[in-house]
N, C-alpha and C positions, 0 to 999 in steps of 0.2 A: 648459567644455565639453571632454570628452575625447573628441579628434578622429582620433587616431591610431590605425589599427587592427595597427599594428607596434608599439606602445609596451609595456614589459613585463607593465605591469599587463593590458594585454587579453590579452595570451599566458598572463596565469597563470590568468586566467578561463578562457577557452578550453579549457584544458588540463584541467578537472574534468570535461571530458566521459570523460576517460579513467580506468577503474579505479586506475592505477597512482598518478595524481594525487591523487586521492579518497584511497586508502590512506594516502597522505604526509601529506597535509596535513589530515586530518581534515574536511575543508569536501567541500560539493556545491552543484550549480547546480540554482536553482528558475527556471523561466522563466512568463511569464504573468501577466497581470494578477490572473485567479482566487487563484490558487496563491500569489503576492507580498499579496494580500490576506490570506487564512487566516493565512499566516507571522506577518504584522505584528499581525493582531489575536489569534491564540493564543498564538506563541511569538516575540513581538520581540525578546527576547534570545537567540535563534539567529543571528538576520541580523547578517551579518559586513559586507555592501558591498550595496548597491542602486543599480541602476544604470536608467536609462529616458530615453525620448528626450523631447523636449520635446513633440512629439506626443502622444504617448500620455500624459504629465501632465496635458496639457491635456484631453484627453480624459477620464479616468479621474481627477479633482480630487479624489474622496475616500479613494484610495491615496495622494495625497500629504498630504492633511490625518493619517491614520491613519498613516504614516510621521512625523510631525511630533508627533503624541502620543507617539507611543511613542519618542520621542527618536532615529528613524532618521537619517540623512542622505543626500537623494539626491543623487545626482551623473548632472547631465545629460554623454548621450554622444550622436555621431551613429549615423546609421542603419547606417554603414559598421560601425562598432566595433559596434554591435549585432548585425548580422550575422555577425562574425568571433568574437563571443563566446556567439552564441549554439549550439545544438546540435540546432536547426529549422532548415528551408528556410524560413518566412519568421516570421521573429520577432514577437512581438505588444508590444514596446515596452516590456518589462521584464524586467530579472536581477536577482537575488541571489541573492549570495553565500551558503550558511548552514552552521553548525555543524550535524557532523552528531549522531543524539540515540537510537541505538536503545537500546531497553528490555531489559534482563536477563531473561532466560526465570525465572528465580527471582520477578522481580517481579511478571510477569503472573501467575503464581500464587498470591503470597501475597495477592493483593487479592480473592481469592475469586471469580471467574468462572465467568460460566454460559454464555457462547456464544462461544467460539474458531475462527479458522482457521489451520491449519497447510496450509504450504506445502511437498511434499517434491520439489525436484527440477522445480521450474515453473521453464522457463526462458526464455519470454516476457516480455520487460518491458513488453508492452501487457497480458496477462493478472495478472500480478502487479501491477500499479497496479490494474488493474479490480475483483479480488478485494479488495484493500484497501478501495476506494473503495465498495464493495458490502457490505463488513463493516462500514463505517462506516455507512453508510444502513441497515444491517440491526440495529442497535446493536449488534451483538457489541462484546465487552470487548478484545479485542486480536489482530493477526495475530502469527506466527510462521513466520518463514522459515528452512528449513532449509540447512545450509553448501554444498549440491549445487543451490539455487536462486540465479536472477539475484541480483545484489548490487543490494539497497536502494535505494539510491541514484544508480546508473543513472539518467541523465536521462530515459529512456522512461519506465521505473518510476515519477518523480517525475511527471512529465506525465501519466500516465495516472492517477494518484491526485487530483488536480483539487482538490491542497488539504486532501485526507482524511489525509495523512500526519501532521499537525498535530492531529488529532482523536482517535486512539485510538494505545496502547502497541503499536509493531511491533517483535519481534526480530530477528535476523538472526544467520546464522552458526550455528545452533542444530543440537545434535543429537537425531535422531527419538528415539533409545533414551533420551536425558534427556528429552524432553517427554512421552514416554509415562508415565515415572516419575511423573513430578510433576505430569500430569493424573491419572493413578489416585490419587494422595495427595490432590488437589485434589477428588476424587469427579467427575471429569468421563469420561465415556463417550467413545469417540472413534470417531466413523460414519465411514467410507470411502467415500467417493465413485467407485465403479466399476461400469461394465458390468456385472459379471456377480453383481453384488449383488440384493437384493431392492427389489420394485418400490417407488420411495416412496410409490406412491400408497395401495398396501394397508400400508406401516408407519403411515400417518397415525392410524387408529383405534384404536393400541396403546397409547397415550400415550408411546411412546419420545423422540418430537422433544421434548416439555416436559422432559424429564430436561437438567440442566447438559451440556453439548456441545462437543468438540473435531470439527471437520469435517475430515477429512484428503485434502488433492487433491496429484491426482501431477499426473506429466511428461503435457506435451498429446499426444506420441506415442506413447509407451511406457505409460503411465498409470501405477499403483503396482506394485511389483515384487511377486513372491508372499512375500517374506519379510518385508514391511513391510505386506502386505494381511493377512497372518497375524497382527500383532499388535494389528489394531483389535480393538473388539468386535464392531462387525458392519457389512458393506460394503452400499452402498444405491445403488441404481443410479436416474436420474431416466429416465422411458419416454420414447421418441420414438413422435409419433403420425402423424406426417407422412412424407414419403417422404425427408427428410434424410438421408445416411450417419453423422452424427455431430454432437456439440453443442460449440460452442467451450468449453473449458473454465471460462473467466470466466461466462458465462451459466449452465452447470449451475450453479457455486460460488453464483451469487447467489441460484438457485432453493432450493438446501439451506439457505443462512442462512436466506432468509426462512420457509421453511417452520419451521425452528427458532424464528425469532424472533416468527411466530406462532402455534406452539404452546404457547413457553412464555410469551405474555403473553394467551392465551385466561382466561376467569373461572374455566375447569376445572382450570387449572394453579396457579390461585391459591388455589383453595378448599382 
């Protein structure tokens, strides 16, 4: 049992909450039973260290068995140690240290994607993680974060993906100019989600959404700058029918990604 909250190992894990430590080590924090289970199931080779409280392991016996099957050792820690390691106020009993594993942009487009999400200067970790999760749920092929977006391995981003980070390729620190060129070469249109764009409902009947698409989402407060918006093939807006002043970025992104997923899977699209 690791029970000294001031031990060098505990401090080293806790430091991964900071970008400088993640950049220096190439590692990141993974917290919670769901995310740890996904890592052990889909990418156990990325797990460097796995820590759990006895209570958590007793409650989630399946995670312990998955770790054994994957050849990953589980080290018991006290509740106090877990609190020091964790980036959350109320830790959920499990913390893993994992290797970072971003996908190269060129590899994403080399695999013939039909639906991807591009995050241009998305700064909120919760939004970024939730969009990755929504992209996974909608069956998208990949997510790309441009260089001005939040760090992919920020603990809040990782938590918000709820394990989807291990299900689909995600690129980071990409140049939008490079992404745009590669998307065009791969036959994908770029649809920008923007309040000034055409109504999504009106676009439905045109067949546009059934085409291979890269959805482009901008900053939460400022949206997409005009110079970036001008590089998109078309701007599309999600209509607001109620009295809400605006729509959360991750919610709007979920709507856009699912509209494309529906259109691409419809009988007419495959005919």
